[in-house]
C-alpha positions as a Markdown table, in Angstrom:
| # | Residue | x | y | z |
|---|---|---|---|---|
| 1 | Unk | -149.7 | 68.9 | 337.9 |
| 2 | Unk | -151.9 | 72.0 | 337.8 |
| 3 | Unk | -150.9 | 74.8 | 335.4 |
| 4 | Unk | -152.0 | 78.4 | 335.2 |
| 5 | Unk | -151.4 | 80.1 | 331.8 |
| 6 | Unk | -151.3 | 83.9 | 331.8 |
| 7 | Unk | -149.5 | 84.8 | 328.6 |
| 8 | Unk | -149.7 | 88.0 | 326.6 |
| 9 | Unk | -150.2 | 88.3 | 322.9 |
| 10 | Unk | -147.3 | 87.9 | 320.4 |
| 11 | Unk | -147.6 | 91.3 | 318.8 |
| 12 | Unk | -148.4 | 91.2 | 315.2 |
| 13 | Unk | -148.8 | 87.5 | 315.2 |
| 14 | Unk | -151.2 | 85.8 | 317.6 |
| 15 | Unk | -153.4 | 86.9 | 320.5 |
| 16 | Unk | -153.3 | 86.0 | 324.1 |
| 17 | Unk | -156.0 | 83.4 | 323.8 |
| 18 | Unk | -154.3 | 81.6 | 320.8 |
| 19 | Unk | -151.0 | 81.6 | 322.7 |
| 20 | Unk | -152.7 | 80.1 | 325.8 |
| 21 | Unk | -154.5 | 77.4 | 323.8 |
| 22 | Unk | -151.2 | 76.5 | 322.0 |
| 23 | Unk | -149.4 | 76.0 | 325.4 |
| 24 | Unk | -152.3 | 74.0 | 326.7 |
| 25 | Unk | -152.1 | 71.6 | 323.8 |
| 26 | Unk | -148.4 | 71.1 | 324.5 |
| 27 | Unk | -148.9 | 70.5 | 328.2 |
| 28 | Unk | -151.6 | 67.9 | 327.4 |
| 29 | Unk | -149.4 | 66.1 | 324.9 |
| 30 | Unk | -146.8 | 65.6 | 327.6 |
| 31 | Unk | -149.2 | 65.1 | 330.6 |
| 32 | Unk | -152.7 | 64.1 | 329.7 |
| 33 | Unk | -153.7 | 64.1 | 333.3 |
| 34 | Unk | -152.6 | 67.7 | 333.9 |
| 35 | Unk | -155.2 | 70.2 | 335.0 |
| 36 | Unk | -155.0 | 73.6 | 333.2 |
| 37 | Unk | -156.4 | 77.0 | 333.9 |
| 38 | Unk | -156.0 | 80.0 | 331.6 |
| 39 | Unk | -157.4 | 83.4 | 330.8 |
| 40 | Unk | -156.8 | 85.9 | 328.0 |
| 41 | Unk | -154.8 | 88.8 | 329.4 |
| 42 | Unk | -153.1 | 92.0 | 328.4 |
| 43 | Unk | -151.3 | 94.9 | 330.0 |
| 44 | Unk | -152.7 | 98.0 | 328.4 |
| 45 | Unk | -151.3 | 97.2 | 324.9 |
| 46 | Unk | -153.1 | 95.4 | 322.1 |
| 47 | Unk | -155.6 | 92.8 | 323.3 |
| 48 | Unk | -156.7 | 94.8 | 326.3 |
| 49 | Unk | -160.2 | 95.4 | 325.3 |
| 50 | Unk | -160.6 | 91.8 | 324.1 |
| 51 | Unk | -159.7 | 90.7 | 327.6 |
| 52 | Unk | -162.3 | 93.0 | 328.9 |
| 53 | Unk | -164.9 | 91.7 | 326.5 |
| 54 | Unk | -164.2 | 88.3 | 327.9 |
| 55 | Unk | -164.8 | 89.6 | 331.4 |
| 56 | Unk | -168.2 | 91.3 | 331.2 |
| 57 | Unk | -167.6 | 94.5 | 329.2 |
| 58 | Unk | -169.8 | 95.5 | 326.3 |
| 59 | Unk | -168.4 | 96.1 | 322.9 |
| 60 | Unk | -169.4 | 99.5 | 321.4 |
| 61 | Unk | -168.5 | 100.7 | 317.9 |
| 62 | Unk | -167.6 | 104.3 | 317.0 |
| 63 | Unk | -166.1 | 106.1 | 314.0 |
| 64 | Unk | -162.9 | 108.1 | 314.2 |
| 65 | Unk | -159.7 | 108.5 | 312.1 |
| 66 | Unk | -156.5 | 106.3 | 312.1 |
| 67 | Unk | -152.9 | 107.3 | 312.5 |
| 68 | Unk | -152.8 | 108.9 | 309.0 |
| 69 | Unk | -156.2 | 110.6 | 309.1 |
| 70 | Unk | -158.2 | 107.9 | 307.3 |
| 71 | Unk | -161.7 | 107.1 | 308.5 |
| 72 | Unk | -161.9 | 104.0 | 310.7 |
| 73 | Unk | -164.5 | 102.2 | 312.8 |
| 74 | Unk | -163.2 | 100.9 | 316.1 |
| 75 | Unk | -164.6 | 99.2 | 319.2 |
| 76 | Unk | -164.2 | 100.2 | 322.7 |
| 77 | Unk | -165.3 | 98.5 | 325.9 |
| 78 | Unk | -167.8 | 99.7 | 328.4 |
| 79 | Unk | -169.2 | 98.4 | 331.7 |
| 80 | Unk | -171.6 | 100.5 | 333.7 |
| 81 | Unk | -170.3 | 104.0 | 333.3 |
| 82 | Unk | -166.6 | 103.0 | 332.7 |
| 83 | Unk | -165.3 | 103.1 | 329.2 |
| 84 | Unk | -161.9 | 101.7 | 328.0 |
| 85 | Unk | -160.3 | 102.7 | 324.8 |
| 86 | Unk | -157.4 | 100.8 | 323.3 |
| 87 | Unk | -155.1 | 103.3 | 321.6 |
| 88 | Unk | -153.6 | 100.6 | 319.3 |
| 89 | Unk | -157.1 | 100.1 | 317.7 |
| 90 | Unk | -156.8 | 103.7 | 316.4 |
| 91 | Unk | -153.1 | 104.2 | 315.8 |
| 92 | Unk | -151.5 | 100.8 | 316.2 |
| 93 | Unk | -148.5 | 99.4 | 314.3 |
| 94 | Unk | -150.8 | 97.0 | 312.5 |
| 95 | Unk | -152.6 | 100.0 | 310.9 |
| 96 | Unk | -149.5 | 101.6 | 309.5 |
| 97 | Unk | -149.3 | 101.2 | 305.7 |
| 98 | Unk | -146.1 | 101.2 | 303.6 |
| 99 | Unk | -146.9 | 104.7 | 302.4 |
| 100 | Unk | -147.3 | 106.1 | 306.0 |
| 101 | Unk | -144.2 | 107.9 | 307.3 |
| 102 | Unk | -143.3 | 106.8 | 310.8 |
| 103 | Unk | -142.3 | 110.4 | 311.5 |
| 104 | Unk | -145.6 | 111.9 | 310.6 |
| 105 | Unk | -148.3 | 109.6 | 312.0 |
| 106 | Unk | -150.3 | 111.0 | 314.8 |
| 107 | Unk | -152.8 | 110.4 | 317.7 |
| 108 | Unk | -155.6 | 112.7 | 316.6 |
| 109 | Unk | -158.0 | 109.7 | 316.2 |
| 110 | Unk | -157.5 | 108.7 | 319.8 |
| 111 | Unk | -158.5 | 112.2 | 321.0 |
| 112 | Unk | -161.5 | 112.3 | 318.6 |
| 113 | Unk | -162.7 | 108.9 | 320.0 |
| 114 | Unk | -162.3 | 110.1 | 323.6 |
| 115 | Unk | -164.3 | 113.2 | 322.7 |
| 116 | Unk | -167.2 | 111.1 | 321.4 |
| 117 | Unk | -167.1 | 108.8 | 324.4 |
| 118 | Unk | -167.3 | 111.7 | 326.8 |
| 119 | Unk | -170.6 | 112.7 | 325.3 |
| 120 | Unk | -172.2 | 109.4 | 326.2 |
| 121 | Unk | -172.4 | 110.0 | 329.9 |
| 122 | Unk | -169.6 | 107.9 | 331.1 |
| 123 | Unk | -168.0 | 108.7 | 334.5 |
| 124 | Unk | -164.5 | 107.5 | 333.7 |
| 125 | Unk | -162.4 | 106.9 | 330.5 |
| 126 | Unk | -159.5 | 104.5 | 330.6 |
| 127 | Unk | -156.9 | 104.8 | 327.8 |
| 128 | Unk | -155.1 | 101.5 | 327.2 |
| 129 | Unk | -151.7 | 102.4 | 325.7 |
| 130 | Unk | -149.2 | 100.2 | 324.0 |
| 131 | Unk | -148.6 | 98.9 | 320.5 |
| 132 | Unk | -148.9 | 102.3 | 318.8 |
| 133 | Unk | -147.0 | 103.4 | 315.7 |
| 134 | Unk | -147.0 | 107.1 | 316.8 |
| 135 | Unk | -144.4 | 109.4 | 318.4 |
| 136 | Unk | -146.2 | 112.8 | 318.4 |
| 137 | Unk | -146.0 | 113.3 | 322.2 |
| 138 | Unk | -149.7 | 112.9 | 322.3 |
| 139 | Unk | -150.1 | 116.4 | 320.7 |
| 140 | Unk | -152.7 | 115.1 | 318.2 |
| 141 | Unk | -154.7 | 113.7 | 321.0 |
| 142 | Unk | -154.6 | 117.0 | 322.9 |
| 143 | Unk | -155.6 | 119.0 | 319.8 |
| 144 | Unk | -158.7 | 116.9 | 319.3 |
| 145 | Unk | -159.7 | 117.5 | 322.9 |
| 146 | Unk | -159.5 | 121.3 | 322.6 |
| 147 | Unk | -155.9 | 122.1 | 323.2 |
| 148 | Unk | -154.4 | 125.0 | 321.1 |
| 149 | Unk | -151.1 | 124.1 | 319.5 |
| 150 | Unk | -149.2 | 127.2 | 318.3 |
| 151 | Unk | -146.0 | 128.0 | 316.5 |
| 152 | Unk | -143.3 | 130.5 | 317.6 |
| 153 | Unk | -145.5 | 133.4 | 316.3 |
| 154 | Unk | -148.6 | 132.2 | 318.0 |
| 155 | Unk | -150.3 | 130.9 | 314.9 |
| 156 | Unk | -152.0 | 127.5 | 314.8 |
| 157 | Unk | -149.6 | 124.7 | 313.6 |
| 158 | Unk | -150.1 | 123.5 | 310.0 |
| 159 | Unk | -150.2 | 119.8 | 310.6 |
| 160 | Unk | -147.9 | 119.3 | 307.6 |
| 161 | Unk | -145.5 | 117.3 | 309.7 |
| 162 | Unk | -145.2 | 115.8 | 313.2 |
| 163 | Unk | -146.9 | 118.3 | 315.5 |
| 164 | Unk | -143.9 | 118.1 | 317.8 |
| 165 | Unk | -141.8 | 119.9 | 315.2 |
| 166 | Unk | -144.1 | 123.0 | 314.9 |
| 167 | Unk | -145.5 | 123.3 | 318.4 |
| 168 | Unk | -143.8 | 125.9 | 320.6 |
| 169 | Unk | -146.7 | 126.9 | 322.8 |
| 170 | Unk | -149.7 | 125.0 | 324.1 |
| 171 | Unk | -152.9 | 126.0 | 325.8 |
| 172 | Unk | -154.7 | 123.0 | 327.4 |
| 173 | Unk | -158.4 | 122.5 | 327.8 |
| 174 | Unk | -160.1 | 121.7 | 331.1 |
| 175 | Unk | -161.3 | 118.1 | 331.4 |
| 176 | Unk | -164.5 | 117.5 | 333.4 |
| 177 | Unk | -164.4 | 113.6 | 333.2 |
| 178 | Unk | -161.7 | 111.6 | 335.0 |
| 179 | Unk | -159.1 | 110.2 | 332.6 |
| 180 | Unk | -157.0 | 107.2 | 333.5 |
| 181 | Unk | -154.0 | 105.8 | 331.5 |
| 182 | Unk | -153.3 | 102.1 | 331.5 |
| 183 | Unk | -149.7 | 101.8 | 330.5 |
| 184 | Unk | -147.6 | 98.8 | 329.7 |
| 185 | Unk | -144.3 | 100.6 | 330.4 |
| 186 | Unk | -142.9 | 103.1 | 332.9 |
| 187 | Unk | -140.9 | 105.0 | 330.3 |
| 188 | Unk | -140.5 | 108.8 | 330.7 |
| 189 | Unk | -141.6 | 111.3 | 328.1 |
| 190 | Unk | -138.1 | 112.0 | 326.8 |
| 191 | Unk | -134.5 | 111.0 | 327.3 |
| 192 | Unk | -132.5 | 107.8 | 327.0 |
| 193 | Unk | -135.4 | 105.7 | 328.2 |
| 194 | Unk | -138.1 | 107.9 | 326.7 |
| 195 | Unk | -140.7 | 107.6 | 324.0 |
| 196 | Unk | -138.5 | 108.2 | 321.0 |
| 197 | Unk | -135.3 | 106.6 | 322.1 |
| 198 | Unk | -136.7 | 103.3 | 323.3 |
| 199 | Unk | -139.7 | 102.7 | 321.1 |
| 200 | Unk | -138.7 | 104.7 | 318.0 |
| 201 | Unk | -136.7 | 102.0 | 316.3 |
| 202 | Unk | -139.6 | 99.5 | 316.3 |
| 203 | Unk | -141.9 | 102.1 | 314.9 |
| 204 | Unk | -139.6 | 102.7 | 311.9 |
| 205 | Unk | -137.9 | 106.0 | 313.0 |
| 206 | Unk | -134.4 | 106.6 | 311.8 |
| 207 | Unk | -131.6 | 107.5 | 314.2 |
| 208 | Unk | -131.6 | 111.1 | 313.2 |
| 209 | Unk | -135.4 | 111.3 | 313.5 |
| 210 | Unk | -135.2 | 109.9 | 317.0 |
| 211 | Unk | -132.7 | 112.5 | 318.1 |
| 212 | Unk | -134.8 | 115.2 | 316.6 |
| 213 | Unk | -138.0 | 114.1 | 318.2 |
| 214 | Unk | -136.4 | 113.4 | 321.6 |
| 215 | Unk | -135.2 | 117.0 | 321.6 |
| 216 | Unk | -138.7 | 118.3 | 320.9 |
| 217 | Unk | -140.2 | 115.9 | 323.5 |
| 218 | Unk | -137.9 | 117.3 | 326.2 |
| 219 | Unk | -139.0 | 120.9 | 325.4 |
| 220 | Unk | -142.7 | 120.0 | 325.3 |
| 221 | Unk | -142.4 | 117.8 | 328.4 |
| 222 | Unk | -140.8 | 120.8 | 330.2 |
| 223 | Unk | -143.7 | 123.0 | 329.2 |
| 224 | Unk | -146.2 | 120.4 | 330.4 |
| 225 | Unk | -144.3 | 119.6 | 333.6 |
| 226 | Unk | -144.2 | 115.8 | 332.7 |
| 227 | Unk | -140.6 | 115.0 | 332.1 |
| 228 | Unk | -140.2 | 113.2 | 335.4 |
| 229 | Unk | -143.5 | 111.2 | 335.2 |
| 230 | Unk | -143.2 | 107.5 | 334.9 |
| 231 | Unk | -145.3 | 106.1 | 332.0 |
| 232 | Unk | -145.4 | 109.5 | 330.3 |
| 233 | Unk | -143.5 | 108.0 | 327.4 |
| 234 | Unk | -146.1 | 105.2 | 326.8 |
| 235 | Unk | -147.6 | 105.2 | 323.2 |
| 236 | Unk | -145.1 | 107.7 | 321.9 |
| 237 | Unk | -145.8 | 110.2 | 324.7 |
| 238 | Unk | -149.6 | 109.8 | 324.7 |
| 239 | Unk | -149.3 | 108.9 | 328.4 |
| 240 | Unk | -147.7 | 112.2 | 329.2 |
| 241 | Unk | -150.3 | 114.2 | 327.2 |
| 242 | Unk | -153.1 | 112.5 | 329.1 |
| 243 | Unk | -151.3 | 113.1 | 332.4 |
| 244 | Unk | -151.1 | 116.8 | 331.5 |
| 245 | Unk | -154.9 | 116.8 | 331.3 |
| 246 | Unk | -155.1 | 115.4 | 334.8 |
| 247 | Unk | -155.1 | 111.7 | 334.0 |
| 248 | Unk | -153.7 | 109.2 | 336.4 |
| 249 | Unk | -151.1 | 106.7 | 335.0 |
| 250 | Unk | -151.6 | 103.2 | 336.2 |
| 251 | Unk | -150.2 | 99.8 | 335.3 |
| 252 | Unk | -152.3 | 98.1 | 332.7 |
| 253 | Unk | -151.3 | 94.7 | 334.1 |
| 254 | Unk | -152.3 | 95.8 | 337.6 |
| 255 | Unk | -155.7 | 96.8 | 336.2 |
| 256 | Unk | -156.3 | 93.5 | 334.4 |
| 257 | Unk | -154.7 | 90.8 | 336.7 |
| 258 | Unk | -156.9 | 91.5 | 339.7 |
| 259 | Unk | -159.9 | 91.4 | 337.4 |
| 260 | Unk | -159.2 | 87.8 | 336.5 |
| 261 | Unk | -158.2 | 86.8 | 340.0 |
| 262 | Unk | -154.7 | 86.0 | 338.9 |
| 263 | Unk | -153.1 | 85.8 | 342.3 |
| 264 | Unk | -155.7 | 83.4 | 343.7 |
| 265 | Unk | -155.4 | 81.2 | 340.6 |
| 266 | Unk | -151.6 | 81.2 | 340.8 |
| 267 | Unk | -151.7 | 80.0 | 344.4 |
| 268 | Unk | -153.6 | 76.8 | 343.2 |
| 269 | Unk | -151.0 | 76.1 | 340.5 |
| 270 | Unk | -147.8 | 74.1 | 340.4 |
| 271 | Unk | -146.5 | 76.1 | 337.5 |
| 272 | Unk | -147.4 | 79.5 | 336.0 |
| 273 | Unk | -146.8 | 80.2 | 332.3 |
| 274 | Unk | -146.1 | 83.7 | 331.0 |
| 275 | Unk | -144.5 | 85.4 | 328.0 |
| 276 | Unk | -144.9 | 87.6 | 325.0 |
| 277 | Unk | -143.5 | 88.0 | 321.5 |
| 278 | Unk | -140.2 | 89.6 | 322.6 |
| 279 | Unk | -138.7 | 89.7 | 326.1 |
| 280 | Unk | -136.3 | 92.6 | 326.3 |
| 281 | Unk | -135.5 | 95.6 | 328.5 |
| 282 | Unk | -139.0 | 96.9 | 327.9 |
| 283 | Unk | -140.4 | 93.8 | 329.5 |
| 284 | Unk | -139.1 | 94.8 | 332.9 |
| 285 | Unk | -140.6 | 98.3 | 332.5 |
| 286 | Unk | -144.0 | 97.2 | 333.6 |
| 287 | Unk | -145.1 | 94.8 | 330.9 |
| 288 | Unk | -147.3 | 91.8 | 331.7 |
| 289 | Unk | -144.7 | 89.0 | 331.9 |
| 290 | Unk | -142.8 | 91.0 | 334.5 |
| 291 | Unk | -146.0 | 91.5 | 336.5 |
| 292 | Unk | -147.0 | 87.8 | 336.2 |
| 293 | Unk | -143.5 | 86.8 | 337.3 |
| 294 | Unk | -143.7 | 89.0 | 340.3 |
| 295 | Unk | -147.1 | 87.7 | 341.3 |
| 296 | Unk | -145.9 | 84.1 | 340.9 |
| 297 | Unk | -142.8 | 84.8 | 343.0 |
| 298 | Unk | -145.0 | 86.2 | 345.7 |
| 299 | Unk | -147.2 | 83.0 | 345.5 |
| 300 | Unk | -144.0 | 80.9 | 345.6 |
| 301 | Unk | -144.9 | 79.2 | 342.3 |
| 302 | Unk | -142.3 | 78.6 | 339.5 |
| 303 | Unk | -142.9 | 80.8 | 336.4 |
| 304 | Unk | -142.1 | 79.6 | 332.9 |
| 305 | Unk | -141.6 | 82.3 | 330.3 |
| 306 | Unk | -141.8 | 81.7 | 326.6 |
| 307 | Unk | -141.1 | 84.2 | 323.9 |
| 308 | Unk | -140.4 | 84.5 | 320.2 |
| 309 | Unk | -137.2 | 86.4 | 321.1 |
| 310 | Unk | -135.3 | 86.9 | 324.3 |
| 311 | Unk | -132.7 | 89.6 | 324.5 |
| 312 | Unk | -132.7 | 90.0 | 328.3 |
| 313 | Unk | -133.2 | 87.2 | 330.8 |
| 314 | Unk | -135.8 | 87.7 | 333.5 |
| 315 | Unk | -134.3 | 87.0 | 336.9 |
| 316 | Unk | -137.7 | 86.0 | 338.4 |
| 317 | Unk | -138.4 | 83.4 | 335.7 |
| 318 | Unk | -137.7 | 79.8 | 336.6 |
| 319 | Unk | -137.4 | 79.0 | 332.9 |
| 320 | Unk | -137.1 | 81.6 | 330.1 |
| 321 | Unk | -136.8 | 80.2 | 326.6 |
| 322 | Unk | -137.5 | 81.1 | 323.0 |
| 323 | Unk | -140.0 | 78.9 | 321.2 |
| 324 | Unk | -137.9 | 78.2 | 318.1 |
| 325 | Unk | -134.9 | 75.9 | 317.8 |
| 326 | Unk | -131.4 | 77.3 | 317.0 |
| 327 | Unk | -131.6 | 76.2 | 313.4 |
| 328 | Unk | -135.1 | 77.7 | 312.8 |
| 329 | Unk | -135.8 | 81.2 | 311.5 |
| 330 | Unk | -137.9 | 83.7 | 313.5 |
| 331 | Unk | -141.3 | 84.2 | 312.0 |
| 332 | Unk | -144.6 | 86.1 | 312.5 |
| 333 | Unk | -146.6 | 83.3 | 310.8 |
| 334 | Unk | -149.5 | 82.6 | 313.3 |
| 335 | Unk | -149.7 | 78.9 | 312.4 |
| 336 | Unk | -146.0 | 78.3 | 312.9 |
| 337 | Unk | -145.9 | 80.3 | 316.1 |
| 338 | Unk | -148.7 | 78.3 | 317.6 |
| 339 | Unk | -147.0 | 75.0 | 316.6 |
| 340 | Unk | -143.7 | 76.2 | 318.2 |
| 341 | Unk | -145.5 | 77.2 | 321.4 |
| 342 | Unk | -147.1 | 73.8 | 321.6 |
| 343 | Unk | -143.9 | 72.0 | 320.9 |
| 344 | Unk | -141.8 | 74.0 | 323.4 |
| 345 | Unk | -144.5 | 73.6 | 326.1 |
| 346 | Unk | -144.5 | 69.8 | 325.6 |
| 347 | Unk | -140.7 | 69.7 | 325.7 |
| 348 | Unk | -140.6 | 71.7 | 329.0 |
| 349 | Unk | -143.3 | 69.6 | 330.7 |
| 350 | Unk | -141.6 | 66.4 | 329.8 |
| 351 | Unk | -138.4 | 67.5 | 331.5 |
| 352 | Unk | -140.0 | 69.3 | 334.5 |
| 353 | Unk | -139.1 | 66.5 | 337.1 |
| 354 | Unk | -135.5 | 66.5 | 336.0 |
| 355 | Unk | -135.3 | 70.3 | 336.1 |
| 356 | Unk | -136.9 | 70.4 | 339.6 |
| 357 | Unk | -134.5 | 67.8 | 340.9 |
| 358 | Unk | -131.4 | 69.9 | 340.0 |
């Protein structure tokens, strides 16, 4: 049997490459004669630039600030005159400290980094969104790129709280370099499926804070004419802020998968393996496993999906399973997660003939 592994990272636990290698070990335990093909992948969230580094992009370091204003050095990817910045490297959930309030963290560091990159002579800047801890509507990002954020009286906002709470009027700058957003979701800026409502709980926002921020997102979204834009809610509204500057919003998975020739590699496979840390309603909103399943379906190849948690089954998945047994606790321990991926892959491969005969 020939297997193609195209699995995303398990957020906060292990990267795409570690997940793929763990599955490879499990396949080989069950079938030493199997042939296996894999590639590190991402969908605009964390791990995107690592995937690009593995596919010919140069790593360049720059200084900026993190989600709470602390100095930080981050790497971005560049090839020819195209630069790719991963927002999570600047304001990701992994950078949030216990003392950082989920309500107040911001995207100013992303805007500051983009501003620096624009001075290097690049022709296009891609913003890979996903895995951020922020829900500021991208206003911090806009401010660093020259936008004026003003209170009801026309005075500059104080930045003592989330900029969404103070900003009543905005004046946007003109962008001379094409911006592109690589999003891992199609969420709108505000509303029931928007930035605060869907992603706020995992970022630590309380129910009352989510209601408050969603109301402000609706108002700002109306002023920026972005409330109906798919993907505007990515990274706490950063997608919508970039769109307001003229950025296109593209699927991160659709950017990465052709780069690694995923469709062609799937067509040579008997089975495709996909997955991520948590498969839920967000997965179907443009995340990598959904894109991989769709490609596998087009190639008429069964797709096996593994995850640390599954709250919503994927219809296009031939098999969709959690990696832990019923009596085992969930964990973010990297060693345990890799062990469980290996074990579950081995178990699945050992029963493949029986499953296919049913």
